[in-house]
C-alpha positions, 0 to 999 in steps of 0.5 A: 390302295387297299386303304380306298377300296375298304372307303370305297365299300364304306361309302357305297354302305353309307350311300345306299343308308342315305339313299333309304330315308346340281368400259370399255376394255383398257390399255395394258399397265406398265411393263415390270422388269423382265429377267430369262433366269429369275425364278417365279420361287423367291429365295429365303429371306437375307439378314444383316451381315454381322459387323456391318450395319446394312439393314435386313432385308424385308422377309417374304411374307408369301415365302412360306407359301411355296413348295408341294406338290399338289394332285388334282382328281378330275372327271374331265378327260384330255385330248390334247394340248395343243393350244391352237387346236378346237379341241382345248374347248374341252375343260380337261384340255384346257387345265394343261393349256391355260398354265403352259401357255400366254396369250398376247393379252389377258382380260379379267372378269370384269373385261379390263385387259392385261399384259401378257406377251404383248403390250395393248394399244387401241384406237380410239374409234376402235377400228386398230387394235396393236399388239407390241411384243414385251420381252418375255421367255419361253420355258427353255430359255428363249425370247419370244420373238415377234415371228413367234407372235405371228406364227401362232396367230396365223396357226390359230387363226387358220385351225378356227372352226370357219364360222368363228373365223367370219365372226373375227375377221370378215372385215379384218386386216391383219399386218406384223410392223416392226415388233408388233401385230396390228388388226384393223376392222373396217367396223367396229367388231365387238368379237375380234378384241374379245377373242384375241385376249379371251382366258380360254381362246386359241391364240397362245404364243408358241415358238415359231419352229413348233409352229412349223413342226406342226404346219397348218395345210390346206385352207385357202388365202383370205382378204384379211392377209390369214388363212382360213379353214386349214388343218394340222397335226395335233402337237402331242409329243411332250417336249414341244409344248412349249410356252411362257406360261406358269408351269411346264408340262413334265408328263402326259398320259390319258391317265395322268398328266404333270406340271412343274413350275416354270422356273424362266416365268416372270410375274406381271403385277396387276390391279386385275381380279382373277385370271390376270391377277399377279401369278405367284407360283407357289406349287412346285408341281401340279399333276391332274389325275383322271378318275371318272368314278365319283364314289372313288373320287370321294374315298380318295379325297376322304383318305387323302389322297387327293388334294382337289376334288370332289366328294358325293353328296351323301358324303359331304357332312363326313368330309367335313368332320374330317377337316375338308374344305367345300368351296363354292363358286359362281358359275355362268351356268343358269337354268331356264325354259325357252319358248318355241317360238319358230315360225313352224309352230304359230299354232301353238298357244305359246306364241301368244305372249300373254300365255307366256306371262302367265306362265311366268307369273307363276312360276316359284324360281325359289322352289325351281331351283332347290329342286335343280340343286338336290333342296340345298339353298347353299348351292344356289347362288344368291341372289337369283339374277335372270339376265344373259350377264354374270352380275360380275358384269358391272356395266352391262348387268341389271336387275330390270327383270328381277324388279319388273313385278313380272319375274318370280312373283307366284301370283295364281291370281294374276297368272289366270288374268293374263291366261284370261286375256289370251286366245288359251283354249286347252291345247296341250302345251309340249314340254320337253326335257331330259327323261332325268336329272335337274332339267327333269327335276326342274320340270316336275316344279314347273309343270304342276304349277301351271296346270294349276292355272289351268294349263294342259301339259304333256311332257315330253322327256327324252334321253340326254343325247336326243334332247341335245338334238331336239332343242336345237330344231324347232320342228320336233315337237315341242313348245317349252324346251328346258336347258341350261346356258351359258351367261356372258361376263363381259357382254351378252353379245358375246354369247349368242345363246340369248341373242340371236335366237338359237334358244327359242328362235325369237325375233323382234325387230327391236330385237335385231336393232338393239343386237346391232348397236352391241355387236358395233360399238365397244363394250361397255360404251354407253350406246352399247349398255343402253341398247341391253337395256332396251333389250331387256326391257323387250324381254320383260314385254315379249317374254320370249324365254324365262331364266331362273337363277345359277347353281354354284360352282363346288369343289372340295380341297384338303384342309390345308389347301388353299384354293386361291382363284376370283371368278368364274373360272376355278380352273388355274392353279397359280396362286393356290398354295399349301397352309401347311405341311405341303404333299412332297413326292 
């Protein structure tokens, strides 16, 4: 402990010195045999018996990756390990939930669906979704039954907020038939299947007896056959945290929780990318420790007390010199500005499309991103992609806007030409942002660029809480809002931020038409992709918002840790391992 305190003091002094000088889903792959007593950890490679001609079994190439007790430092607090409660939307809660539970099935980063507790069948018209139970076992050795699946679905659905419940089940019928659960919709609903197989979703399978112990109360019976709007006590006893996932909880407090390998877990071989890839369960245990102080986390990483954590910018060179590894990962978050196009704001200069196009033409997106990322180009996820979907989304991602000759062109002459075609007459444009942080630094690049072509801009810099409330209300006096929003990994309509008008309150008949098509046709279908391209062209023509790009996610590990994860989600650890000298308790 003295070593950490000393290093914290050194760290503070160093930082002070620095201061002086951000498809259509397919059905499942074939099942693999299950064995309730099989361990994910392989036994030692066998050799041939002396005096016999029986050949030696090949050595397991992964055998040396097994073992070790990993410590993960995080500033994200956790409040629950109940997979069916909405509180799991917290990143801290997901650390435990995604490891000890499984869903019926799960989709990877490309939207392809793979089995977990169930195999999936989807009718050709997409109106019937059938999940059939596979042979799976809970961490307590009990075999998963269809009653467990049914009870988990019913509890999870009942505890959803009513908006999400209606989005999934408004025109859906649910039933149990033999060893299957079946969802039938009156018209194709893109949200239903996506929600049922979401890696971070609520439809995780637990024993019926646990669902009954933490039973729902209240709510109303819905036409779907499910209960809507109920409540339930939070699952808060560690012995009741029973799932069929890769690890099981062994300790859980406000400051630290530990998971140990689920020896009943049987890996499923897939060709998936990311979370649906075969889970090796290399580590004996994984401990998450809550440390909200960035300096303390940095100091403990430098002393080797944490295996995975974070390092403050001022100490990154020191960390690299000590052999720590810096890992970047794509994120789903992007920064942008959104024009207030609410009908209550029709007198605003930004209601003129040529004013919006002038602003788009003058903005240097590279300079904005560099400011957001603290001057570090390595923390920008290139190529910059101004779309509502991540670039890994092979069906939907396109470069239409980037290639249009209208985005990131830094063209003062073109910007002034657009302004000359507008009705702008020197009115002020109110720009809403945080009073500090990435949004503010972005504004410090964007506002001078706007002023350089003759626009008058008034900065409305407010505290974080006020900004969060004001950006959701078009009547708070701003014309431009700056914030970050989340891209989708599969289908743009699965994140309503862009397409429903939440940001910018943008209304247009072509927008309504294209969104409707994407919501009522299968993900990745020709109709859906064509509708999205038509939507993208409308964004080029109307400029309701301007997206900049993505900062990278970042994480630091000790030199002997290989964090083998792929894709946008980086908090699953079942394929992480020690390359040498594993930490042991």
